[in-house]
C-alpha positions as CSV (number, residue, x, y, z in Angstrom):
1,M,0.1,0.1,-0.5
2,N,1.2,2.9,-1.0
3,V,0.9,6.4,1.8
4,G,1.6,10.0,0.6
5,F,1.1,12.7,3.1
6,V,0.6,16.6,2.8
7,G,1.7,18.4,6.0
8,V,4.9,16.7,7.4
9,G,5.6,19.5,10.3
10,R,6.5,18.1,13.4
11,M,3.3,15.9,13.7
12,G,3.0,14.9,10.1
13,A,6.9,13.9,9.8
14,N,6.4,11.6,12.5
15,M,3.6,9.5,11.4
16,A,5.5,9.1,7.9
17,R,8.9,7.7,10.0
18,R,6.7,5.6,12.2
19,L,4.7,4.2,8.8
20,V,8.1,2.9,7.5
21,D,9.2,1.8,10.6
22,C,6.2,-0.4,10.4
23,G,7.0,-1.0,6.5
24,F,4.8,0.8,4.6
25,H,5.9,2.1,1.4
26,V,5.7,6.1,1.7
27,T,6.0,7.2,-1.6
28,A,5.7,11.7,-1.4
29,V,5.2,14.0,1.0
30,Y,4.2,17.3,0.4
31,D,4.9,20.6,2.7
32,V,4.1,24.3,1.6
33,N,7.5,24.3,3.8
34,R,9.7,22.3,0.5
35,A,13.0,22.7,3.0
36,A,10.5,20.2,5.5
37,A,9.5,18.0,2.7
38,T,12.9,18.2,1.1
39,G,14.3,16.8,4.2
40,L,12.2,14.6,4.8
41,A,11.8,13.1,1.4
42,N,15.7,12.3,1.6
43,E,15.4,10.7,5.0
44,L,12.7,8.2,3.5
45,R,14.0,8.0,0.7
46,C,10.9,8.7,-1.2
47,A,9.5,11.9,-3.6
48,A,9.1,15.7,-2.2
49,S,6.6,16.2,-4.5
50,Q,6.0,19.6,-6.0
51,Q,2.5,19.5,-7.3
52,L,-0.5,18.3,-5.0
53,S,-1.4,16.1,-8.0
54,E,1.8,14.3,-7.8
55,V,0.8,13.1,-4.4
56,T,-2.6,12.0,-5.7
57,A,-0.9,9.9,-8.5
58,E,2.4,8.2,-6.5
59,S,-0.5,7.2,-3.6
60,D,-2.8,5.0,-3.1
61,V,-3.6,6.5,0.5
62,I,-3.1,9.9,1.1
63,I,-2.8,11.0,5.2
64,T,-3.1,15.0,5.3
65,V,-2.1,17.1,8.0
66,V,-2.8,20.4,7.7
67,S,-3.4,23.6,10.2
68,D,-6.4,24.9,9.8
69,D,-9.8,25.2,7.4
70,A,-8.1,27.5,4.6
71,A,-5.5,25.1,4.2
72,M,-7.9,22.1,4.3
73,R,-9.8,24.1,1.5
74,K,-6.8,24.9,-0.4
75,I,-5.7,21.5,-0.7
76,F,-8.9,19.9,-1.6
77,A,-9.7,22.7,-4.1
78,K,-11.9,22.3,-6.9
79,S,-9.6,23.4,-9.2
80,G,-6.2,24.0,-10.0
81,D,-3.5,21.7,-8.2
82,S,-5.2,19.6,-5.8
83,L,-5.4,16.4,-4.1
84,L,-8.8,16.2,-5.8
85,V,-7.0,16.0,-9.3
86,N,-5.5,11.7,-9.8
87,S,-7.5,10.9,-6.8
88,P,-10.5,8.2,-8.5
89,G,-9.9,5.2,-6.3
90,K,-8.0,7.0,-4.1
91,L,-8.2,7.0,0.4
92,F,-7.7,10.8,1.7
93,I,-6.9,10.2,6.1
94,N,-7.5,13.8,7.3
95,C,-5.8,14.1,10.8
96,A,-6.0,18.3,11.0
97,T,-8.5,19.5,14.1
98,I,-10.9,21.6,12.1
99,T,-14.8,22.5,11.8
100,P,-16.7,19.8,11.5
101,R,-18.0,20.8,8.5
102,V,-15.3,21.0,6.2
103,H,-14.9,17.1,6.7
104,L,-18.3,17.2,5.5
105,E,-17.1,19.8,2.6
106,V,-14.0,17.4,2.1
107,E,-16.2,14.2,1.9
108,E,-18.4,15.4,-0.5
109,L,-15.9,16.7,-2.8
110,A,-13.4,13.5,-2.3
111,G,-17.0,11.4,-3.5
112,K,-17.7,13.7,-5.9
113,A,-14.5,12.8,-7.4
114,G,-14.4,8.8,-7.6
115,A,-12.4,9.1,-4.3
116,R,-13.1,8.4,-0.3
117,S,-13.0,10.6,2.7
118,L,-11.8,9.2,6.0
119,E,-11.0,11.5,9.4
120,A,-8.7,10.5,11.7
121,C,-8.6,13.5,14.7
122,M,-5.1,13.0,16.9
123,A,-5.8,13.8,20.8
124,S,-1.9,13.4,21.4
125,S,1.1,15.2,20.4
126,I,4.5,14.2,18.9
127,T,6.2,11.7,20.5
128,Q,3.2,9.7,20.4
129,A,3.1,10.1,16.4
130,R,6.3,8.9,16.0
131,D,6.2,5.5,18.7
132,G,2.3,4.9,17.0
133,S,0.6,5.2,20.4
134,L,-2.1,8.0,18.8
135,Y,-5.2,8.4,20.1
136,L,-7.5,8.5,16.9
137,M,-10.8,9.1,16.4
138,C,-12.2,8.8,13.1
139,G,-15.7,10.2,11.4
140,G,-16.7,9.1,7.9
141,D,-18.2,6.0,6.0
142,E,-17.9,2.5,7.3
143,E,-16.2,1.2,4.7
144,A,-13.7,3.8,4.5
145,F,-13.0,3.1,8.4
146,R,-12.5,-0.3,7.4
147,A,-10.0,0.1,4.6
148,A,-7.7,3.2,6.6
149,Q,-7.4,0.0,9.8
150,P,-4.4,-1.0,8.8
151,I,-2.8,1.7,8.5
152,L,-4.3,3.4,11.5
153,E,-3.5,0.9,14.0
154,K,0.4,0.9,13.8
155,L,-0.4,4.9,14.1
156,G,-2.3,4.7,17.0
157,K,-2.8,3.1,20.7
158,T,-6.4,3.8,20.3
159,V,-8.8,3.7,17.4
160,R,-12.1,4.9,17.8
161,Y,-14.6,5.0,15.1
162,V,-16.3,7.7,16.4
163,G,-19.8,7.9,13.7
164,K,-20.6,9.9,10.1
165,A,-17.7,12.7,9.0
166,G,-18.3,15.5,11.3
167,E,-18.7,13.6,14.6
168,A,-15.2,13.0,15.6
169,A,-14.4,16.4,14.7
170,K,-17.0,17.9,17.3
171,V,-15.8,15.2,19.9
172,K,-12.2,16.5,18.9
173,A,-12.7,20.3,19.4
174,L,-14.7,19.6,23.3
175,V,-11.7,17.1,24.0
176,N,-9.1,20.2,23.3
177,M,-11.5,22.8,24.6
178,V,-11.7,20.9,28.2
179,M,-7.9,20.6,27.6
180,N,-7.3,24.0,27.5
181,I,-9.5,24.8,30.1
182,N,-7.9,22.4,32.0
183,T,-4.6,24.2,31.3
184,A,-5.8,27.5,32.1
185,G,-6.8,26.3,35.4
186,L,-3.7,24.7,36.2
187,A,-1.7,27.6,35.8
188,E,-4.0,29.8,37.9
189,G,-3.8,27.5,40.7
190,L,0.3,27.3,40.5
191,G,0.8,30.9,39.6
192,L,-1.2,31.6,43.3
193,G,0.4,29.2,44.9
194,D,3.7,30.5,43.1
195,A,2.5,34.3,44.6
196,L,1.6,33.0,48.4
197,G,5.4,31.5,48.5
198,L,4.5,27.6,48.1
199,D,6.9,25.2,47.3
200,L,5.4,24.0,43.9
201,T,7.0,21.2,43.4
202,M,4.8,20.1,47.0
203,L,1.7,21.7,45.1
204,R,1.5,19.3,42.2
205,E,2.4,16.6,44.4
206,V,-0.9,17.5,46.2
207,F,-2.8,18.2,43.3
208,S,-2.3,14.8,41.8
209,E,-3.6,12.7,44.9
210,T,-6.8,14.7,45.3
211,G,-9.2,16.7,43.1
212,A,-7.2,19.3,41.3
213,A,-5.5,15.8,39.3
214,S,-5.5,16.1,36.1
215,R,-3.7,14.7,32.7
216,V,-2.4,18.7,32.3
217,L,-1.2,18.4,35.4
218,Q,1.4,15.2,34.3
219,T,2.2,16.9,31.4
220,D,2.3,20.5,31.6
221,G,2.8,21.2,35.2
222,E,6.5,21.1,35.7
223,D,7.3,22.7,32.4
224,M,4.9,25.9,33.4
225,Q,7.0,25.8,37.1
226,N,10.0,25.5,35.1
227,R,9.5,28.1,32.4
228,E,10.0,24.3,29.8
229,H,7.7,25.8,27.0
230,S,9.7,23.9,23.9
231,C,6.3,23.2,21.7
232,F,4.5,20.5,21.6
233,F,0.7,22.3,21.1
234,S,1.2,25.5,20.5
235,A,-0.8,28.4,22.1
236,A,-2.4,29.5,19.0
237,H,-3.4,25.8,18.0
238,A,-4.6,26.3,21.8
239,A,-7.0,29.2,20.8
240,K,-8.0,28.0,17.4
241,D,-9.7,24.8,19.0
242,S,-11.2,26.6,21.5
243,G,-12.2,28.7,19.0
244,I,-13.7,25.7,17.2
245,A,-16.0,24.7,20.1
246,L,-17.1,28.0,21.1
247,D,-18.7,28.5,17.2
248,L,-20.4,25.0,18.0
249,G,-21.8,26.2,21.1
250,R,-23.0,29.7,19.3
251,E,-24.7,27.6,16.8
252,L,-27.0,26.1,19.3
253,G,-27.1,28.9,21.4
254,L,-25.4,27.6,24.4
255,E,-22.7,29.8,26.5
256,L,-19.6,28.3,27.3
257,P,-17.8,31.3,29.6
258,L,-15.3,28.7,30.9
259,A,-14.1,28.4,27.0
260,R,-14.6,32.1,26.3
261,E,-12.2,32.8,29.2
262,T,-9.9,30.8,28.0
263,K,-9.8,31.6,24.4
264,Q,-9.0,35.0,25.4
265,Q,-6.4,34.0,27.7
266,Y,-4.8,32.2,24.6
267,D,-5.4,35.2,22.1
268,N,-3.5,37.3,25.0
269,M,-0.9,35.2,24.3
270,I,-0.7,35.4,21.0
271,A,-1.2,39.4,21.1
272,E,2.3,39.3,23.6
273,G,3.6,37.6,20.9
274,L,3.9,33.9,23.0
275,G,1.8,31.8,20.3
276,E,4.9,29.3,19.2
277,L,4.8,28.6,22.6
278,D,3.3,25.4,24.3
279,K,0.0,25.8,25.6
280,S,2.2,25.6,29.3
281,G,3.0,28.8,28.2
282,I,-0.2,30.2,29.9
283,A,1.7,30.2,33.0
284,E,3.2,33.6,32.0
285,L,0.4,35.7,32.3
286,T,-0.7,34.0,35.3
287,F,3.0,33.7,37.6
288,K,3.2,37.0,39.1
289,N,6.4,39.1,37.6
290,R,6.7,36.7,34.9
291,H,5.6,38.5,31.9
292,K,4.1,41.6,31.2
293,H,0.4,42.0,30.0
294,R,-1.5,44.9,28.6
295,G,1.1,46.8,30.9
296,D,1.2,45.2,34.4
297,H,2.9,42.4,36.0
298,V,0.2,39.9,36.6
């Protein structure tokens, strides 16, 4: 089975490496960052495609890992260079966190072109992409899901079929909304603890054994304490994903005050030039004397 990749940043590149390790033939990679595509292609000994249509021509399955709705619509454009060219009989596995309606658009476009489309939303990070332990939530036609399973099961330790197209994207939006709220809450708790003069290592240990425990505490707590914000999931992506959930709520007339305030904090990070820090960098806004925010120390 020949596999192509569109979007070979840290997630896409590590997924490609994982599949090669598992014996799959990665035939072509494409990225708007040509250097990233060329570097990975040299490493994996495959083609660094200059055109999206080349990826489709060289591959039976195309995995896309792009940044947002606009990027997704661009790679599946109805005219010009597009993955829809050379697509009859091909299977697209789309892993980006985008709005549910765009997954529906892509499924319709792929179907009209004689191809199949599956959303495979990822609730994991870079290290899990490399070692094949992603948590994957899938939406789309069940036949497309079954066709994709041999690949998905090498990429994820959990591969869950959620339902029709768009449903997995809804679940992923809620996962990230709650994760982001938890991250913002943890940053405030540790920031207040620091201002009170408490030992933060002790405080994190207490949190871990009480109602303050969370997965975010495990992944981000020590980083917040030590100001180590190397990016695994950026503040800019956190803002985008919280925005997707807020839009879903607005469409239903549902108020989500915690999600709204959390997104505002991540928007503040972007405004302060901190958007490419890991989401743990939200602690830079909540610890006293760490960072100027709107002219004042917070």
